[in-house]
C-alpha positions as CSV (number, residue, x, y, z in Angstrom):
1,M,13.6,12.3,7.9
2,R,12.2,14.9,5.5
3,L,11.0,13.2,2.3
4,L,9.7,14.6,-1.0
5,I,7.2,12.5,-3.0
6,Q,6.4,12.8,-6.7
7,H,3.9,10.4,-8.1
8,Q,2.8,10.8,-11.8
9,T,0.1,8.7,-13.4
10,E,-1.0,8.9,-17.0
11,Y,-4.0,7.2,-18.6
12,R,-4.4,7.0,-22.4
13,Y,-7.4,5.6,-24.1
14,T,-7.4,4.0,-27.6
15,E,-10.9,5.5,-28.0
16,P,-12.4,8.7,-26.5
17,Q,-14.3,8.0,-23.3
18,A,-17.8,9.5,-22.7
19,R,-17.2,9.7,-18.9
20,V,-14.5,8.8,-16.4
21,V,-14.9,8.6,-12.6
22,Q,-11.9,7.7,-10.4
23,L,-11.5,7.3,-6.7
24,L,-8.0,8.4,-5.5
25,R,-6.5,7.2,-2.3
26,M,-3.3,9.3,-2.7
27,T,-3.4,11.7,0.2
28,P,-1.8,10.8,3.5
29,S,-2.8,12.0,7.0
30,S,-0.6,13.1,9.9
31,H,-0.2,10.9,12.9
32,I,2.6,10.2,15.5
33,G,5.8,9.7,13.5
34,Q,4.4,11.2,10.2
35,N,3.7,14.9,9.7
36,I,2.4,16.1,6.4
37,V,4.2,19.4,5.6
38,D,2.6,19.9,2.1
39,W,0.5,17.8,-0.2
40,R,-1.4,18.4,-3.5
41,I,-3.0,16.6,-6.4
42,D,-3.0,18.2,-9.8
43,V,-4.9,17.1,-12.9
44,D,-3.8,18.4,-16.3
45,C,-7.3,18.4,-17.8
46,D,-10.8,19.8,-17.0
47,A,-11.9,17.8,-14.0
48,R,-13.7,18.0,-10.7
49,L,-12.2,16.8,-7.5
50,K,-14.3,16.1,-4.4
51,H,-12.6,15.2,-1.1
52,S,-13.9,13.0,1.7
53,T,-13.0,10.2,4.1
54,D,-13.9,6.6,3.5
55,G,-15.0,3.9,6.0
56,F,-11.4,2.9,6.7
57,G,-10.4,6.4,7.6
58,N,-8.6,7.0,4.3
59,I,-8.7,10.5,2.7
60,V,-10.2,9.9,-0.7
61,S,-10.7,12.2,-3.7
62,M,-13.3,11.6,-6.3
63,L,-12.3,12.7,-9.8
64,Y,-15.0,13.4,-12.4
65,L,-14.3,13.9,-16.1
66,A,-16.9,14.5,-18.8
67,G,-16.0,13.3,-22.3
68,P,-14.6,13.1,-24.8
69,V,-11.6,12.0,-22.7
70,E,-8.6,10.7,-24.5
71,R,-5.9,11.2,-21.8
72,I,-5.7,11.9,-18.1
73,G,-2.5,13.1,-16.3
74,L,-2.3,13.1,-12.5
75,R,0.5,14.5,-10.5
76,V,0.8,14.1,-6.7
77,T,3.5,16.1,-4.9
78,G,4.2,16.3,-1.2
79,E,6.6,16.8,1.6
80,V,6.5,14.6,4.7
81,L,8.4,14.5,8.0
82,T,8.9,11.0,9.3
83,E,10.2,9.4,12.5
84,D,11.4,5.8,13.0
85,R,9.0,4.2,15.4
86,A,10.0,0.6,14.7
87,G,6.7,0.0,12.8
88,A,4.4,1.1,15.7
89,V,1.4,3.0,14.4
90,S,-0.2,5.5,16.8
91,G,-2.6,8.4,16.3
92,A,-3.7,7.4,12.8
93,I,-7.4,7.8,11.8
94,D,-8.8,4.4,12.6
95,P,-12.7,4.4,12.8
96,L,-13.1,0.6,12.8
97,P,-12.5,-1.9,15.7
98,S,-9.5,-4.2,15.1
99,A,-11.8,-7.3,15.0
100,V,-13.0,-6.1,11.5
101,Y,-9.5,-6.9,10.2
102,R,-9.8,-10.6,11.1
103,R,-12.1,-11.0,8.1
104,A,-10.8,-12.9,5.2
105,T,-11.4,-11.6,1.7
106,E,-11.3,-13.1,-1.8
107,L,-7.6,-12.0,-2.1
108,T,-6.6,-13.1,1.4
109,A,-8.5,-16.3,1.9
110,P,-6.4,-19.1,3.4
111,C,-5.4,-22.1,1.2
112,D,-3.6,-25.4,1.7
113,A,-0.2,-23.8,0.8
114,L,-0.7,-21.1,3.4
115,L,-1.6,-23.6,6.1
116,D,1.5,-25.6,5.2
117,L,3.6,-22.4,5.7
118,L,2.0,-21.9,9.1
119,R,2.8,-25.5,10.2
120,D,6.4,-25.1,9.0
121,H,6.9,-21.9,10.9
122,D,4.9,-22.6,14.1
123,G,6.3,-20.3,16.7
124,A,3.7,-21.2,19.4
125,N,6.4,-21.2,22.1
126,G,7.4,-17.6,21.5
127,D,5.6,-14.4,22.4
128,A,3.1,-12.8,19.9
129,L,5.6,-10.2,18.6
130,S,8.3,-12.8,18.1
131,R,5.9,-15.1,16.3
132,I,4.9,-12.4,13.8
133,H,8.5,-11.3,13.2
134,D,9.2,-14.9,12.4
135,L,6.2,-15.1,10.1
136,N,7.2,-11.9,8.3
137,S,10.7,-13.4,7.7
138,A,9.1,-16.7,6.5
139,V,7.0,-14.9,3.9
140,C,10.1,-12.9,2.8
141,R,12.0,-16.1,2.1
142,L,9.2,-17.6,-0.1
143,F,10.3,-15.7,-3.2
144,P,12.2,-12.6,-4.3
145,C,10.1,-9.4,-4.5
146,K,9.5,-8.3,-8.1
147,E,10.7,-4.8,-8.8
148,H,7.5,-3.7,-10.7
149,R,3.9,-4.5,-9.7
150,S,1.9,-6.5,-12.2
151,T,-1.5,-5.0,-13.2
152,E,-3.0,-8.4,-12.2
153,V,-4.4,-8.6,-8.7
154,R,-4.1,-12.2,-7.5
155,S,-5.4,-14.2,-4.5
156,V,-3.0,-15.7,-1.9
157,G,-3.6,-19.1,-3.4
158,E,-2.6,-18.0,-6.8
159,V,0.5,-16.2,-5.5
160,L,1.7,-19.3,-3.6
161,D,1.1,-21.6,-6.6
162,V,3.6,-19.7,-8.7
163,R,5.9,-18.5,-5.8
164,S,6.3,-15.1,-7.5
165,G,5.1,-11.6,-6.9
166,C,5.6,-8.0,-5.8
167,S,5.2,-6.3,-2.5
168,M,1.4,-6.3,-2.9
169,D,1.4,-10.1,-3.2
170,M,3.8,-10.6,-0.2
171,A,1.6,-8.3,1.9
172,H,-1.5,-10.3,1.1
173,V,0.3,-13.6,2.1
174,L,1.4,-12.1,5.4
175,I,-2.1,-10.7,6.1
176,A,-3.7,-14.1,5.3
177,A,-1.1,-15.9,7.5
178,A,-1.6,-13.5,10.4
179,R,-5.4,-13.7,10.3
180,A,-5.2,-17.5,10.1
181,S,-3.0,-17.3,13.3
182,G,-5.7,-15.3,15.1
183,F,-4.3,-11.7,14.6
184,P,-6.2,-8.8,13.0
185,A,-4.2,-7.7,10.0
186,R,-4.7,-5.0,7.3
187,F,-3.2,-3.9,4.0
188,V,-1.3,-0.6,3.7
189,T,-0.4,1.5,0.7
190,G,2.4,4.0,0.8
191,Y,5.9,4.9,-0.4
192,I,9.4,4.0,0.5
193,Y,12.6,6.0,0.2
194,R,15.7,3.9,-0.8
195,D,19.1,5.3,-0.1
196,D,21.0,2.4,-1.6
197,P,22.2,3.4,-5.1
198,D,22.4,-0.3,-6.1
199,C,18.8,-1.2,-5.1
200,G,17.3,0.1,-8.3
201,H,14.5,2.6,-8.8
202,R,11.0,1.4,-7.9
203,E,8.5,3.2,-10.1
204,A,5.4,2.3,-8.1
205,P,3.9,2.7,-4.7
206,H,5.0,0.2,-2.0
207,F,2.7,-2.1,0.0
208,W,3.0,-3.8,3.4
209,A,0.9,-5.1,6.3
210,E,0.0,-3.9,9.7
211,I,-0.9,-6.4,12.5
212,D,-2.6,-5.8,15.8
213,V,-0.2,-7.4,18.3
214,P,-1.4,-7.9,21.9
215,E,0.1,-5.5,24.4
216,F,1.7,-3.4,21.5
217,G,-1.2,-2.4,19.2
218,W,-0.8,-2.0,15.4
219,I,2.7,-2.6,14.1
220,G,3.8,-2.5,10.5
221,F,5.6,-5.4,8.8
222,D,7.1,-5.3,5.4
223,P,7.7,-8.9,4.1
224,A,9.2,-7.6,0.9
225,N,12.2,-6.2,2.9
226,D,11.9,-8.4,6.0
227,M,11.6,-5.4,8.3
228,C,9.2,-3.1,10.1
229,P,8.6,0.2,8.4
230,N,10.9,3.0,9.7
231,D,11.4,6.7,8.8
232,H,11.9,5.7,5.1
233,Y,8.2,4.9,4.8
234,V,5.2,7.2,4.1
235,R,1.9,5.7,5.0
236,I,-1.1,6.6,2.7
237,A,-4.1,4.2,3.0
238,Q,-5.3,1.1,4.7
239,G,-7.9,-1.6,4.1
240,L,-8.7,-5.3,4.3
241,D,-6.7,-5.9,1.1
242,F,-5.4,-4.0,-1.9
243,R,-8.9,-3.3,-3.3
244,D,-9.7,-1.2,-0.2
245,A,-6.5,0.7,-0.4
246,A,-5.6,0.9,-4.1
247,P,-4.1,4.3,-5.0
248,I,-6.6,4.6,-8.0
249,S,-9.7,2.8,-8.8
250,G,-12.7,3.8,-10.9
251,A,-14.9,3.3,-14.0
252,R,-15.2,4.6,-17.5
253,V,-17.9,4.8,-20.1
254,G,-16.5,4.1,-23.5
255,G,-14.9,1.5,-25.7
256,G,-11.3,0.7,-26.5
257,H,-8.4,-0.1,-24.2
258,E,-6.7,1.8,-21.4
259,V,-2.9,2.2,-21.2
260,L,-1.4,3.2,-17.8
261,A,2.0,4.7,-17.1
262,I,3.2,5.3,-13.5
263,G,6.3,7.1,-12.2
264,V,7.2,7.4,-8.5
265,D,10.2,9.3,-7.1
266,V,10.9,9.5,-3.3
267,S,13.8,11.7,-2.4
268,L,15.3,13.7,0.5
269,S,14.4,17.4,0.7
270,Q,17.1,20.0,0.6
271,E,16.5,20.8,4.3
272,Q,17.4,17.1,5.0
273,Y,20.6,17.3,3.0
274,Q,21.6,20.5,4.8
275,A,20.9,19.0,8.2
């Protein structure tokens, strides 16, 4: 599938900022099943961009702005060729051993509610892949996925207490459950193309999990949709949890409040329509 990505982000500040530094994880890399045809990041103000790769293998861009800064507009555009590989991830930049992804974090620490979930869906008699598919479905059934992501980043315990959340929250629950079951698991940021006109427009990136399955390697699981990622998905960044793979993180020097607006559009290219 040939997909076009447009991701616009706007920051407005109630008071001018003396300095703003942001870390952008908004550039995908090519691997088997995902080929980047074109990709660019544009900033509509005087800024410096410095590109590098972080410890998880993500392409990162440091954005530096000197004040006074009252507004920042970012526009990411790209074209990607994707292939349905039933969630299997091969050839991606992966500098860390999978054992690193067994580590619990503040956001993915196990809790009593999570252990109850594991006991209720114990698939010990099945093979590893079947057990994880069953676990993915169990997380999907916990609560409906919210259309828009909250600006609040919550731990698995907090999510399970209220049984409500977005794709980020559901990915954290699945990751925590997989790690508690002995599997390395990581958080993934990306985009999803939806061809169902009744599904609504998701004006945000999408989040899912990848789990290292014995004899298969890394496989993606999306509990928000109870499926493995296919050619509708574009993979951007990975980490232990959302904080390692957030599209934008940073710091500012200045008072007042920050107002954020995000718009994401994933569509088919004209070449895809013609094909």
